[in-house]
TITI-120464 format. One record per atom (N, C-alpha, C): residue in three letters; x, y, z. Coordinates in pm, whole numbers, plus 50000, padded with zeros to 5 digits. Atoms other than C-alpha are relative to their C-alpha. Layout:
! residues N
ALAXYZ...
! end
This chain:
! residues 295
MET500864988649927MET500184998850050MET500955011049946SER499534991250024SER501255032649903SER499965012950151SER500414987549921SER501875064850136SER498755007149962ASN500814993450036ASN499125080649942ASN498894994050068ASP501195008849944ASP496715052150019ASP499975000850131MET500275000149872MET497545053150345MET499575010650111ASP500024990449920ASP497245087950457ASP498705004750039GLY501454998549958GLY493185087650455GLY500074990250096PHE500055006749896PHE493635063550735PHE500435002550109PHE499324993249854PHE495355083350980PHE499165008350064THR500884993549912THR492715094751193THR500704995150132HIS499485001749856HIS493255093651591HIS499814987950009SER500175008649945SER491635066351636SER500764982849869TYR499505007250119TYR493155045951303TYR501544996550087ILE498654997449947ILE496755055651500ILE500174987850121ALA500285001349898ALA495665046651835ALA499694978349969ARG500355017750002ARG494295007851708ARG501324995149964CYS498415005250092CYS497595003151504CYS501194997850149ALA499394999649878ALA499305014251888ALA499694983350093THR500755009249910THR497064988352076THR500034988349945LEU499615014050093LEU497644958251814LEU501334997350028ALA498445007150006ALA501314961751807ALA500274995850155MET499725002949843MET501374956652228MET499444987650013ILE500995011249968ILE498884926052189ILE500694992849912LEU498925008350039LEU501324913951914LEU501134996050087GLU498705002249945GLU504204916552068GLU500134988050107VAL500295009649958VAL502844898752353VAL499724989050011SER500855009950085SER501554875252180SER500854989449926GLY498545003250043GLY504824865052028GLY500414985450094THR499425011749882THR505594826352150THR500674993549871PRO499494999049902PRO508224814452205PRO500625015950002LYS499264990050020LYS509754847552297LYS501174999750152PRO499045007149878PRO512694836252516PRO500445013750132GLY500024994249895GLY512554851952846GLY499305011150044ASN501254989350035ASN509644875252803ASN498834990550028ILE501285006050005ILE506164869852894ILE499244999049877ASP500915001650121ASP504194853652621ASP498954990750041ARG501125008049942ARG501134830152605ARG500144987750035ASP499535016449867ASP502874797952768ASP500685003450116HIS498855000949893HIS505064815352996HIS499285013650084ASP500264993049901ASP504084838453306ASP501085003650105TYR499034994849854TYR506324857653558TYR498794996650121ALA500525003849865ALA505374851253925ALA498685009150043THR500884990849969THR503814884253971THR499595008249906THR500264995150130THR503414894453605THR499004989149930LYS500505007750118LYS500764875553341LYS499745006649869TYR500264998150174TYR500264873552975TYR498835014150024GLU501344993649976GLU496624887153072GLU500515014850037ASP500084985649941ASP497894920353272ASP500715005249850PHE499564986550091PHE499854933352926PHE498454995949941LEU501284996550101LEU496644926652713LEU499145009850084ALA500854988549880ALA494674946153035ALA500515013549929SER499474988950028SER497114971152973SER499775007549851ALA499914993050178ALA497524976452578ALA498315002649972VAL500944998050075VAL493554976452546VAL499505012950120GLY500754989849921GLY492814998852877GLY500895015649961VAL499314986850030VAL495585026552757VAL499635008349861TYR500554993150152TYR493335030552434TYR500195014150016PRO500334983849999PRO492315064652505PRO501025008350019ILE498734986150000ILE495665080952611ILE500514992849868LEU499855003350148LEU496305063452271LEU499845013149906GLU500734996750083GLU494275080552074GLU500115015250033LYS499754986449986LYS494565113652248LYS501695004949966ALA498584997350005ALA498385111152226ALA500155004349812SER500104996950147SER497625118951809SER499795016350010GLY500454987150018GLY496205154751909GLY500595006250077GLU499394991449875GLU496905172052254GLU501054992050032GLY498795009849924GLY499415162252539GLY501444999049971GLY499065003549972GLY502655163552599GLY500904985050031ILE499745013050010ILE504975133752573ILE500224993350169GLY499705000449895GLY505835131752926GLY498395000150084GLN501225002049871GLN502285136953080GLN499044987849921LEU500375007450033LEU501095116052822LEU500414982450087ILE499525005349910ILE503185090652966ILE499834992650107LEU500924999049855LEU501895095953307LEU498634993849994GLU501895000949992GLU498385094253215GLU500114986749928ALA499745013950062ALA499295059553033ALA500154993550084CYS499785006249870CYS500645045753353CYS499374997750068GLY501484997749911GLY497485059453527GLY499184984749991GLU501165009450041GLU495355038753308GLU500714984549984SER499065014249997SER497745007653283SER499654995150107VAL500305004649850VAL497815001853684VAL498575000050043ARG501164997949928ARG494335008353692ARG499094985749927TRP500675012550058TRP493344977053461TRP500744984550035GLN499525014249960GLN495804950853585GLN500895002450108THR499365001549848THR497684941953908THR501514994149973GLY498475004950008GLY500964932353747GLY501145010550001GLY499374991850036GLY502714962853730GLY500575008749901ASN499254992950115ASN505304978053490ASN499534992249873THR500065009950074THR504094962153206THR500435006949851HIS499904993750133HIS504534988352906HIS501005013249997PHE499544983649964PHE506595020353053PHE501154999749870GLY499144996550104GLY509345013752795GLY499805004449860ALA501164999350132ALA506875009952492ALA499455015649984TYR500714988850025TYR505115044852579TYR501095008649974ILE499114991250066ILE508525062252555ILE500334999449858LEU499735001550215LEU508895050552168LEU498815001349962LEU501504998050055LEU505155051452076LEU499795010050027PHE500644985250007PHE504035085452201PHE500695006249894PRO499224991850145PRO506645103151941PRO499574996649903LEU500345001350124LEU505735083451680LEU498684999349962ILE501784998350004ILE501935084851754ILE499825015249931LYS500334986449989LYS502065123051756LYS500685001949807ALA499534998050145ALA504605118051409ALA499154997649877ALA500905002950104ALA502145099051231ALA498975004349950LYS501134993350048LYS499275121251275LYS500595010449894GLN499584995150073GLN501375144751119GLN500094998049870GLY500095004550148GLY501775122950792GLY501205009149955PRO499975013950054PRO502765109450561PRO500834993650043VAL499165010749943VAL504005077650640VAL501565001049951ASP498664997950035ASP507265083450457ASP500895008450071GLN499594987749937GLN507935112750680GLN499914995050163ILE500315000449849ILE507065095951034ILE501505002750043ARG498605003049922ARG510735088751117ARG500425016550010SER499544984749965SER511945127651053SER498825009550098ASN500904990649888ASN508715140851242ASN500404993150139ALA499685006349866ALA509625117251524ALA501015003950021ILE498914990750011ILE512825132451523ILE499885016050072ASN500284982949964ASN511805167551530ASN499174998950154ILE501015002749869ILE509155156851803ILE500894996450121VAL499055002549877VAL511435145652072VAL500765013250083LYS498714989049985LYS514085173452043LYS498775012050057GLU500924989849942GLU510675196852120GLU499395000650154THR500585003549874THR510155182452454THR500445011350093THR499744990149916THR510065204652737THR500354995450129VAL499945000949856VAL510785206953105VAL498934991350087ASP501845006149926ASP507085197853226ASP499984983949914ASP499565013550022ASP507825165753005ASP500894993350083ALA499215007149934ALA510895156153182ALA499365001550164VAL500945000349893VAL508995164353513VAL499144988850012ASN501245010249997ASN505915141453436ASN500484984349947PHE499625013250018PHE507945114353301PHE500554994050136TYR499695009649880TYR509615109353619TYR498994996950104ARG500995004649887ARG506775111853817ARG499314989049950ALA500755012250021ALA505285082153624ALA500974991150055PHE499185007849919PHE508295063153771PHE499194993150114SER500475004449891SER506885061854092SER498544992250009MET501405009649993MET503575048253988MET499714987049923VAL499965014150043VAL505055019153797VAL501364994350037ASP499175005549940ASP507975013154018ASP501184996249917VAL498855004850112VAL510655018953753VAL501085012350036ARG498724988049978ARG514105036653809ARG501134999049912MET499085002650153MET516365045753540MET501455008850068LYS498564996449970LYS520155044553615LYS501075004949895SER499034991150088SER522895065753459SER501474999050078THR498844996449956THR526725067453492THR500205015650004GLU500404988649999GLU525765102053470GLU499225008450055ASP501524993149945ASP523705131053636ASP500245007849939LEU500224986650104LEU522695164153496LEU501455006749986ASP498454996949974ASP526655175053618ASP500804991149923ALA499155010750053ALA528185144853434ALA500984994250130SER499285008249838SER529315134253834SER499344991949963ASP500465014450031ASP529425100153844ASP498924994250109ARG501195006049888ARG526005090654071ARG498765001549958GLU501605003150081GLU522305083853978GLU499045010650058LEU501124986249952LEU519875112354003LEU498874993950078ASP501115005749947ASP517315104354249ASP499175005249945VAL501224992550034VAL514235112254088VAL498884994050069SER501115001849922SER512185097254370SER499855012050073ALA499994990049895ALA512945129554568ALA499215014749929SER500844989150066SER510605160754486SER500925013450004GLY499164991649992GLY513625180454549GLY501034997849818SER499585001750125SER515115165454221SER499245002349867LEU500774991950138LEU511805177254017LEU500525009949991GLU499504988550009GLU512675207454137GLU501295005749931GLU498794995650015GLU515985206754040GLU499974998649780LEU500785000050119LEU514885198153689LEU499695011749945GLY500444988450061GLY513445231553646GLY500675010150028ARG499414989049987ARG515595249953792ARG501155000249921ARG498785000150118ARG518465236353520ARG499474999449878GLY500294997250127GLY516205237753278GLY499744986949896VAL499665012650045VAL516325200853192VAL499024994949925THR501185003950088THR514035187052892THR499994984450001MET499965015850050MET512725151552836MET501324996549903PHE498875004950094PHE515265150052554PHE501304998750048ASP498655000849952ASP518055161552767ASP500204984050100ILE499845011249948ILE517215133952972ILE500214983349964MET500005009050129MET517165108552695MET501774998449966GLN498444997250053GLN520785120352598GLN500704995550118ILE498955004949886ILE522045111852956ILE499694986350000SER500015013949985SER520575076952955SER500334991849868ALA499755007250101ALA521395068552618ALA500994993749985LYS498855006550011LYS524615054452697LYS499904983350069ASN500045012349936ASN523225026552912ASN498304994249989ASP501505005250038ASP519485023152760ASP500025000949867MET499995002650160MET518585011052417MET498765008549978VAL501014995750013VAL515185023452465VAL500185020449969SER499354986650035SER516605061252510SER500505002149903ARG499254998250101ARG519005058152279ARG499205000349878GLU500745003250148GLU516195050652004GLU499785021349977TRP500474989250000TRP515355088852078TRP501355010449946VAL498494994250044VAL519235099452012VAL500054997449855ASP499865005350137ASP519525079551710ASP499075001549883GLY500964996550029GLY516445086851561GLY499144988149935PHE500485013050005PHE514835057851632PHE500304985549889ARG499155006150093ARG517395037251429ARG499304986650009ARG500415010149954ARG516305002251596ARG498784995149971SER501195004850015SER512985006651576SER499474997449882PHE500104999850170PHE512595013251189PHE500584989149925LYS499465007250056LYS515024985451133LYS499304985850044ALA501225008649958ALA512694962951355ALA498474998249894ALA500924994250025ALA510004976351158ALA500104991749852ASP499485003950101ASP511854966150847ASP499874982849983LYS500175016249983LYS512284932750922LYS498744993450027ILE501425002350008ILE509094925651038ILE499155000049883PHE500874999450133PHE507184933650737PHE500444994549901SER499565007150121SER509674915550503SER499674986450038LYS500635014249989LYS508954884550710LYS498884994549991ARG501275005749973ARG505564887450739ARG499334996349845LYS499834999350124LYS505654886550364LYS499884984649958THR499685010050025THR506734853950351THR499664987350104GLY500225010049883GLY505584835450720GLY498875004650063THR501294993249934THR502994841850966THR500585009450081MET499424986349919MET503014872051222MET500654994750088ASN499235001949876ASN504114854251507ASN501334996849956ASP498395003950043ASP507344838051300ASP500625014349978ALA499624993850055ALA507734869551172ALA500935013550168THR500424990049906THR507074889051524THR501704992550085VAL499065005749889VAL509484860151740VAL501345000349915LEU498765001750063LEU512434860551472LEU500715013149970THR499404986749986THR512834896351460THR500645003150148TYR499284999549856TYR513244895851850TYR501234993349988LEU498505009550012LEU515754868651809LEU500815006249924GLU498804991850042GLU517684889051581GLU500525010050022LEU499844989849940LEU517174921951734LEU501144995950139LEU499275004449911LEU518694903252034LEU501414991749994SER498565002950047SER521724888551861SER500885010249944GLU498974983650056GLU522794924951735GLU500705003550102GLU499614991549859GLU523094943752104GLU499844991650076PRO500394999149832PRO523294937352461PRO498615003549991ASP501204992049943ASP519774943052602ASP500565006250134THR499824993349907THR520144970252821THR499314998750131PHE501335004149898PHE517104959553026PHE500894988950122ILE499205011049929ILE519194929153127ILE501225003650055ALA498644994149998ALA522414950153142ALA499815007550167LYS500204993649828LYS520684971153482LYS499774992750065LYS500625011149894LYS518944941553641LYS501424992350015TYR499225010449919TYR522254920053645TYR501435010249967ASN498954989850054ASN525224937153424ASN500354998149872MET500225003350108MET526384938653093MET500454985049960GLU499865012450010GLU528164903453114GLU499034992349968LYS500915010350006LYS525014888253160LYS498985003349844ALA500404998050138ALA523744908652845ALA500634994949901VAL499165004150124VAL526354898752631VAL500004983149995TYR500015011249969TYR525984864052741TYR498744994249892VAL501605003850087VAL522094862352615VAL500205006549855GLN499564996950153GLN523484882152285GLN500704984849922GLY499545015750097GLY525544846452244GLY499174989249956LEU501225011050012LEU522704824552307LEU499545001749893ALA500864999450101ALA520724843752059ALA500724994449835ILE499195006050132ILE523674838551798ILE499624990449974ASP499855017849992ASP523764802351890ASP498704996949920VAL501095002050099VAL520044798251768VAL499935007049866LEU500464998550107LEU520054813551484LEU501194993449900GLU498965008350081GLU523554795751369GLU499854985950038ARG500665011849943ARG521574764051499ARG500884991650055ARG499725006349882ARG523504754651777ARG499494996750116MET501034999549902MET520664757751994MET498515000849939THR501784996350057THR516764758151944THR499465011150077LEU500914990949916LEU514504784552023LEU499204994750136ARG500835004649902ARG512844765052252ARG500924997350096GLU498855000449893GLU516024757452462GLU500545013550038LEU499744987849929LEU516744793952460LEU499255002550110SER501024990849943SER513544802952587SER499944990850129ASP500445009349869ASP513384773052869ASP501445006450114ARG498914997549906ARG517014786252976ARG499975014650038LEU499804991949942LEU516544819553012LEU498605004850106TYR500834999149907TYR512954815653178TYR500684995650139LEU499475009549868LEU514914790953448LEU500745010750050GLU498844990449936GLU517434819753497GLU499615011549995LYS500514989849975LYS515234845453536LYS500105012649947ILE499104991050120ILE516524864253215ILE498855008249927ASN501014992150080ASN514144889753045ASN500455010149927PRO499554989450093PRO515134911352763PRO498915010449969GLY501534988449998GLY512334940852824GLY500315009249921SER499934990050146SER514044965952575SER500024994949893THR499985004850131THR514534945252300THR498514997049957ALA501715003249999ALA510504934752358ALA499595015749938ASP501004985450042ASP509604976652353ASP500465001149877ILE499624996050157ILE511504979852035ILE499214993249907ILE500895007050030ILE509544953251917ILE498785004349970ILE501494993849973ILE506394969551994ILE499755011249896ALA499584985850088ALA507695001851826ALA500074994049828GLY500095005050138GLY508514981651501GLY498814995049981LEU501835002050044LEU505124966751480LEU498895012549965PHE500294987350055PHE503724999451501PHE499865003949907ILE499754992150096ILE505085015551238ILE500144990649869ALA500225010850061ALA505004980451050ALA498185003849930LEU501214999350017LEU501174983251081LEU499565013349926LEU500284986050065LEU501045020150947LEU500205002549894ASN499565004350100ASN502975008850678ASN499304989649881GLY500945008050056GLY500254987850577GLY499974984750028MET499905017849962MET501214951150728MET498804993350029ARG501145006149933ARG498264931450801ARG500024988550077VAL499875012149914VAL498104904651076VAL499514988049929
! end
């Protein structure tokens, strides 16, 4: 489907449905080693929690293509997410990617979504940064960095109200925060790198869907992304050595030294979940759907 054909579909509702479907398709991809899928739950977070979150947040996704700053939208989305399920943080990283892309899609046309998104994130404000950090406490997320706003070697304690005041005093925008975090967080890095991996994932998914099932397109793209770069969610939860170890296992599967099921069983047994890679898959699915891919 050409860009011109797609332009007429880019209503608020259409864009929001693409985003909701992207979240549902990602969690439904099975087996997706280490992350929740149709066959695997965590002790406190279930497959159904992700479905409930994806559907419950729909009004905020629809709103996003019109009004609202990125930080405020993330805050509202987290509120809706926890209102509909008890599994905690299901899509925080995905919101960081989806909301700029949603706004970019509404600006259109489809072949300019990436350039639109790049401009949108650079225009974020101090209020966006403050609301972004307020969302952390709602879903129990922390962002660690080797640098704070003064480049000293400590973590910015965003849970403290004084830190939020400090953001305002220094004029720190949400894009500034993403630049600080990009070294150690691949989701933040997408803002700085122009959503490089999100659009790469979209191309992979779209291409694979032409010759295979939707599930295969999702799972194989996830595996390929996992093999290309260490997942920073793993690095933050454990260390970079563990993330590189998982990257090596993904390569083993692609080179047929291990089966996908064996990798899946190992990561669940070792309680390792590549959450950042999953967030990028959601963004890739969203972009692919906007480009005309059908399930």
